[in-house]
Structures are given as C-alpha cells and as structure tokens.
C-alpha positions in Angstrom: 84.2 200.3 130.9 82.2 198.8 133.7 78.6 199.5 134.7 78.9 200.1 138.4 75.3 201.1 138.9 72.9 198.3 139.3 70.2 198.9 136.7 68.3 195.6 136.5 65.8 195.9 133.6 66.0 197.8 130.3 62.9 198.2 128.2 61.4 200.8 125.8 59.0 203.2 127.4 56.4 205.5 125.9 57.4 207.8 123.1 57.4 211.6 123.4 53.9 212.9 123.2 52.7 215.4 120.5 51.1 218.6 121.8 49.5 221.2 119.5 51.0 219.4 116.5 54.5 219.5 118.0 56.4 216.5 119.4 57.8 217.3 122.8 61.4 216.6 123.8 62.1 214.6 127.0 64.8 216.0 129.3 66.9 213.4 131.0 69.3 214.5 133.8 72.6 212.6 134.2 73.8 210.8 137.2 77.4 210.6 138.3 79.4 207.4 138.4 83.0 206.4 138.8 84.6 204.2 136.2 88.2 203.1 136.6 89.0 206.2 138.7 87.3 208.6 136.2 84.1 210.5 137.0 81.5 210.0 134.3 78.0 211.4 133.5 75.6 208.5 132.8 72.4 209.2 130.9 71.5 205.7 129.7 70.0 203.6 131.2 67.8 205.8 133.4 64.3 205.4 134.9 63.0 207.8 132.3 64.5 206.2 129.3 66.0 202.6 129.0 66.8 202.3 125.3 67.3 204.5 122.2 67.1 202.0 119.3 69.5 199.3 120.5 71.7 201.8 122.4 71.3 200.8 126.0 74.1 202.6 127.8 75.8 206.0 127.4 78.6 207.4 129.6 80.3 210.7 129.0 83.8 210.5 130.5 85.6 213.8 131.1 86.9 216.1 130.0 89.4 215.0 132.7 93.0 216.2 133.4 95.3 213.9 135.4 97.7 215.7 137.7 100.5 214.6 140.0 100.6 210.9 140.6 97.2 210.2 139.1 97.5 207.2 136.7 94.3 208.1 134.8 91.9 205.5 133.6 92.5 201.9 134.9 89.7 199.4 134.4 90.7 195.8 135.3 89.5 192.6 133.6 85.8 192.3 133.4 83.4 190.3 131.2 80.6 191.1 128.8 77.9 189.2 127.0 75.1 190.1 124.6 76.3 193.6 123.6 78.8 195.7 121.7 80.9 198.2 123.6 81.4 201.4 121.5 84.1 203.9 122.4 84.3 207.3 120.7 87.6 209.1 121.7 87.6 212.9 121.7 90.8 213.6 123.7 93.5 211.4 125.2 94.7 207.8 124.4 93.5 204.6 126.0 94.9 201.1 125.6 92.4 198.3 125.0 93.3 194.6 125.7 90.9 191.7 125.5 90.8 187.9 125.9 91.0 187.3 122.2 94.6 188.8 122.3 93.9 192.2 120.8 95.9 195.2 122.0 94.9 198.5 120.5 95.4 202.1 121.4 92.4 204.3 120.6 93.3 207.9 119.7 91.1 211.1 119.2 88.8 210.8 116.3 88.7 207.0 116.4 86.2 204.3 117.4 86.8 201.0 119.2 84.0 198.4 118.8 84.0 195.2 120.8 81.4 192.6 120.1 80.9 190.5 123.2 78.4 188.0 121.8 78.5 184.8 123.9 81.4 186.1 126.0 84.6 188.2 126.2 86.6 190.0 128.8 88.8 193.2 128.4 90.7 195.9 130.2 91.1 199.6 129.5 94.0 201.8 130.7 95.2 205.3 130.0 98.4 205.3 128.0 101.5 205.9 130.1 102.2 209.6 130.3 98.7 210.6 129.0 97.2 213.5 131.0 93.8 213.9 129.4 90.7 211.9 128.8 87.5 212.8 127.0 85.3 210.1 125.5 81.8 208.8 125.0 81.3 205.1 125.8 78.2 203.4 124.7 76.8 199.9 124.7 74.6 198.4 122.0 72.3 195.6 122.9 72.6 192.7 120.5 69.2 191.5 119.2 68.1 188.1 120.6 69.0 186.4 117.3 72.6 187.5 117.5 73.1 187.4 121.3 75.5 184.3 121.0 77.5 185.5 118.1 81.3 184.9 118.1 83.1 187.6 120.0 85.4 190.0 118.0 87.1 193.3 118.2 87.2 196.1 115.5 89.1 199.3 115.4 88.0 202.2 113.1 90.7 204.9 112.7 89.1 206.5 109.6 85.5 207.7 109.7 83.3 209.8 107.3 83.7 213.5 108.0 82.1 216.5 106.4 80.9 220.0 107.2 77.3 221.3 107.0 76.1 224.8 107.9 79.3 225.6 109.7 79.3 222.4 111.8 81.9 219.6 111.6 80.2 216.2 111.5 81.7 212.7 112.0 79.6 209.6 111.2 80.4 207.1 113.9 78.1 204.3 112.8 75.3 203.6 110.4 74.1 205.8 107.5 73.5 209.5 107.6 73.2 212.3 105.0 74.4 210.0 102.2 77.4 208.8 104.2 78.1 205.3 105.4 80.2 204.4 108.4 82.3 201.1 108.4 81.3 200.0 111.9 79.8 196.5 112.3 76.2 196.5 113.4 73.5 194.0 114.0 70.5 196.3 114.0 69.7 199.6 112.2 71.6 202.3 114.1 73.2 205.7 113.6 75.7 207.7 115.6 77.0 211.2 114.7 79.4 213.6 116.4 78.7 217.3 116.0 81.3 220.0 116.6 80.9 223.7 116.0 84.1 225.7 115.6 81.9 228.8 115.6 78.4 229.4 116.7 76.0 227.8 114.2 72.5 226.5 113.7 72.2 223.2 111.9 69.1 221.3 110.5 69.6 217.6 110.9 67.6 215.2 108.6 66.0 212.3 110.5 64.3 209.1 109.7 60.7 209.0 111.0 60.9 205.3 111.8 64.0 205.8 114.0 64.0 207.1 117.6 66.8 209.6 118.4 68.5 211.3 121.4 71.0 214.1 121.4 73.6 214.6 124.2 75.5 217.9 124.6 79.1 217.0 125.4 80.7 220.4 125.5 78.7 223.6 126.3 74.9 223.9 126.4 72.9 224.0 123.2 69.3 224.4 122.0 67.2 222.0 120.2 64.2 223.4 118.3 64.9 226.6 120.4 64.7 224.6 123.6 67.8 224.9 125.9 69.7 221.8 127.1 72.6 221.8 129.5 75.8 219.9 129.1 75.2 216.2 129.9 71.4 216.6 129.8 70.1 214.1 127.3 67.4 215.2 124.9 65.2 212.3 123.8 63.6 213.2 120.5 61.4 210.2 120.0 60.1 208.9 116.7 58.1 210.5 113.9 60.5 213.4 113.1 62.0 214.1 109.7 64.4 216.8 111.0 65.5 218.7 114.1 67.2 222.1 114.4 70.3 222.3 116.7 72.0 225.5 117.7 75.5 225.2 119.1 77.8 227.9 120.6 81.4 228.3 119.5 83.3 225.1 120.6 80.0 223.3 121.2 79.9 219.5 120.8 77.2 216.9 120.9 76.5 213.3 120.0 73.4 212.2 118.1 72.3 208.5 118.6 69.4 206.8 117.1 68.0 203.6 115.6 65.1 201.4 114.9 63.3 200.7 118.2 64.3 197.4 119.6 61.0 195.6 120.2 62.5 193.1 122.6 62.8 192.9 126.3 66.4 193.6 127.3 67.9 193.0 130.7 71.1 194.5 132.1 73.0 193.5 135.2 76.5 194.7 136.0 78.4 194.2 132.7 76.0 191.7 131.2 73.2 192.4 128.7 70.7 189.6 128.0 67.2 188.5 127.2 66.6 186.4 130.3 67.6 186.3 133.9 68.8 182.7 133.4 71.4 183.6 130.8 72.7 186.5 132.9 72.9 184.3 136.0 74.8 181.7 134.0 77.3 184.3 132.7 77.9 185.6 136.2 78.5 182.1 137.6 81.0 181.4 134.7 82.9 184.6 135.4 83.1 184.0 139.1 84.3 180.4 138.5 87.0 181.5 136.1 85.5 179.7 133.2 87.3 179.5 129.9 84.3 181.2 128.3 85.7 184.6 129.1 89.4 183.8 128.6 92.1 185.8 130.4 94.4 188.8 129.7 97.8 187.8 131.0 99.4 191.1 129.9 97.4 193.0 132.6 98.8 193.0 136.1 96.0 193.4 138.5 92.8 191.9 140.0 89.8 190.9 138.0 86.6 192.9 138.7 83.9 190.9 140.4 80.1 191.5 140.3 77.9 192.1 143.3 75.4 189.3 144.2 72.6 188.8 141.7 69.4 190.7 142.7 67.1 187.8 141.8 66.9 184.0 142.3 67.0 181.8 139.3 
C-alpha cells in the first residue's frame, strides 16, 4: 500500500519513563488516511513515535464491506526502496503483483512479505467479487547494511498457531514463546496476532532488550489494567519482561516489537532510506521510468506518482 501522508523523518524518540517503579505506557492516537479507496487508521509513523524496533509504518485497514459498484481496494503501480512491506490478512482476499513477475492472492491467516531492497514496484487489488477487507499492513526499515539487497517476494500461508490462557495466538514473524516464524527478516523482530474467542486475560512474555507496541484491531482492551480504544497504539517501551492484556469476547490485537534500530531512518512517500540523496535518486528514477523499478504489464491503469520532494539535494 502507498504512504499518502508526507512524513519526512523517522527516528527513535525517548523511551517510556518509569514512575514509582512502573514503566508508563504511551498512548498514540491514530490518524485517518485513504489507501486505494479504503479508509485506514495509521499509527506509525507519528509525531509521538517514529519506530518500534525496525517497524516504521503500521496501517490498520478495515474492517470494510464493499457495496454496490464499489470495486474494493485498488492500488496502482508504485515503487519502494529500503524496506519490507508486510501484510497480515484477517478477512478478504487481495491480489499482489510485482515487477519481478509474482502474482499472489493473499487470504485470511496468511502473510505477504515483499523485500524492496534497491528497488521494486507492485500493485494491490481486491479479488473480483470480494466484498470484505480487513488487514494490517506494516513496513520494516532495512538496516543500512542491507538497504541495497536484491528485491524479492515471499508468501507465507502457514504460520505457527497456538492457544494460551484462552487466547488464540499466531506468530507472524520472529521468535516468541518457543515458536519460530518462517518470515525473512534482516533485524531482530517479532509480530504476534492475538484473538480472544471469549473474554480472557493473558500474560505475554517479553524480552527486556526489545521495545514493543500493541494495537487493538477489534474492540477495546486493557493493558496492565489501563484501557485502550480500538486503533489506539500502546507503546510499551523497553525493559519489560511481561505485560498483561485483557481482551473482550471477539477482541483482537497485534503485538509488534524488536531490537531498537539505532540508525537514522528517513521516509518519504513510498521510499525508506538513510539519506536524502538516496531517496531523491529513487524518486527521479521512478519519475523517469527507469528499469530499476521494472513494470507490471498485467495491471491496466496509471502508475502512482509522488509529490515534489520537500527538500533540495
């Protein structure tokens, strides 16, 4: 999906403070954006929090129901560099196409992972006849050492799933609770989906060297007895060995975390980089139709174009 809000600089900010021996939780309100005709709630990046580990972007799309002549999601060809796009599908089906020639339908319970590296372009469309969409789309900033890696696409239909304390857990990436996800990663990361068929309270084990955030996707929940509304991001910070989460019946949330990325990261439009010069070069190449980003002849429609750069190089 395309970042249509012009966040220019991403960087880690101060951790959550400890008061009276307890680490506070930061509340981050979402803002609304439109991606391919679908309203989304965007919580990363924000002015309050730029990164969680290497996670630099988090959109919650839906739940949406398409009625009448609505075609659903339709995102035209657009480029990426310096990141991985990570899509977790909860409801609905979306067709991914990219300039490497991949065509893949992602279905509920599956992950699509596209590694942009030095450059790739792709499209996303709701499958014909599909009337629902509910997904989380995230970006992972590639560390500077891997920013020019060869682009690739991976599809993960089978993920580790288990139940703990009445909650269904799906490991999306990384290691958690003795499970290992197959997703390719370039930095220490974790992502977990939590779904509660019935009201339940769950204690989640955490790594003290990781920073974490938790986003309620369906229904409000409480974290260490502190309430959070749907789409309100809870930044947990570092230094925790566990957190207690209470979910109502039908409640769902996503936990993301990772080792803090101690590098300056820039984001502009659909580009993630470590300098303004490399982002400006990527934008010029896309605007010029460079072979760097390839093309997607199966898609019938216009390429997406970026707004003018906000800086001079």
